[in-house]
Structures are given as C-alpha cells and as structure tokens.
N, C-alpha and C positions, 0 to 999 in steps of 0.2 A: 505494499499497498504506498502509494506518495501525495504531503497534506500539501499542498503549496493554500500560503494564507496571502487569497486577492490583497482582502483589504479586515484590520483590526481595531479600529478605532469606535470615537463612538458617534453617537446621531451630526455632528459637525464635522466627523473627518480634523480630528485635533492630529494638531503631526504630522499632517500627512498622508496617516494609515488609510486610509479611505473608510468606507463605510464597512459593515463585515457583509464578505464573504471570505467560502473557504474554499477549495476546491480539491477533489479526492481523485486519483486512479486506484483501483484497487477491483482486482480479478473481469477485468475486461471490459472496464465500466469507467467511466465517465460522473459524475453529477457536482452539484455542488450542496453546500448549508449554506442560509444565506443566499441575497444580493441586494445589495442597499443598491440607492441611486446609484453610490460610483462604481458598478463590475462593472458597468463599461468601460471604464475610464481604466482601474485597473486588467481587465482581460488583453487589454493593446498595449500595457506595461508591457505586460508579459508575454505580449504573442501567442497568446493562445486561443484557439478557434471554437469560437459559441460554439457551431456547428457539434462540436464532437460530445456539447454537453446531453446526454439521454434525460437525468433526474434532475430536476430544482428542488430539495427540504426546504420547509421555509418549518420558525421554528417557532415566529410566533407572531401578533400583526401589529410589530410596531413598525414604522416607516421603514427607517435605514434597516432592518430587517429582512426588508418585504419591496417596497417602492421599486426597484432594479430591475421586476417584471414588467413594471411599462416598458421601460429601453431594451428590455431583453429579448422582446418579444416585436415592439417597432422593426429593431436592426434583423432583426430573424426577418422578417418575413419583406421589407424593400433593401436595404444590403446585405445579410450575409444568406438571404436563399431558399433560408431551409428547407430539406423537402424532408427529412426525417422525424419522424413524432418526438416528440415534447409533452415529462408527464412533470407536473407540478404538484407534490407530494406538501399540505398544510394544514395549521389545523380549522375545526369548522371558519366555513364564513371567509373561507379564501377567495373561490373565483368570486365571490360578490365584492369581496375587497379589489379581486385587481381589476375589475370592469367597471365599480365604482373611482376607483383614479383615475382607469383609461378613460374613459367619457371625460373626467377635469380636465385632463389634460391635453384629447388630442377627444375634442368634440368627435362624435359616430365614430371613430376607430373599430369602436369593439364589435363594428357591423361589417365589420371587411371580411369575409372570405380571404380561410387562414390558403394560403400553400403547402401546410404542413397538418399531420394532425397532433392538436393538441391537447392534452388531457388532467384536469383537474381528480384529485383524489384526498379528502378527503378527514382525519386522522378523528375519530370522536372518541371522548375521555374513557377509557381500561376496557377497548376494541381494537383484539386483531387487526391489523390488514398488511398481504401480501403482495 
C-alpha cells in the first residue's frame, strides 16, 4: 500500500498544506479519502491522473472534506473526459449535499448528462457496506 498526502491542512489551507485529501494505492486500485476544494490543485502539483481514481471516500460532510467533489466531477466531465465509472462513498446525505453544492456553484450543471457513470453509496450507521 502507498499513501500520498495530497492535502492535510485545515479548512483554510493554512501553511499551504491544502485541504484534506489522501491518495491511496493498494491491491491494484487507487482511491481517495476525502476531497477538499483544493484537491485538483494538489493532483496537478503531484502529476496524478484523476481518471485513475476508482472511488472517493468522504469521511464527513464538512466543506473542507467534500467540496472538492464539485470541481473533481466538473473536471472529469469537461477536461479529463473521464469514461470509466466513479463511485463516491460517504455518510447519509452525501449525494444530496453534492447536488446542492453543485447547483449553488454552477446552476444547471447537475442536470447535464455525464459521459461516465457516477455512483453514490451512502453509509448508514452500523450497517455494513460492500
């Protein structure tokens, strides 16, 4: 397993550390733990390919842990031309929170058909998820 800290700062990116995002490579897969608003900046600095990420896990619904999904998914659609599926796993309400944030920042964009499959899996308290 290889862990790369993309961002580990607070909500304000104090000290230039960017917001929370951990990149994990393990057992032939790549995933993120959290996706703060500065995640794409961190990926560009590190030379990582966003299309290589299969799953993004969101730990909780504070903006500095999930707000980067808005830019991540806009980038996937319009810049990276993603074609492979992406799964976002997070607490109950993550899909609705994402849609609300997307519509606030880019009105109408949540209704644009995606060229890749986007799946949200929401975690329910004390309920297993595979």
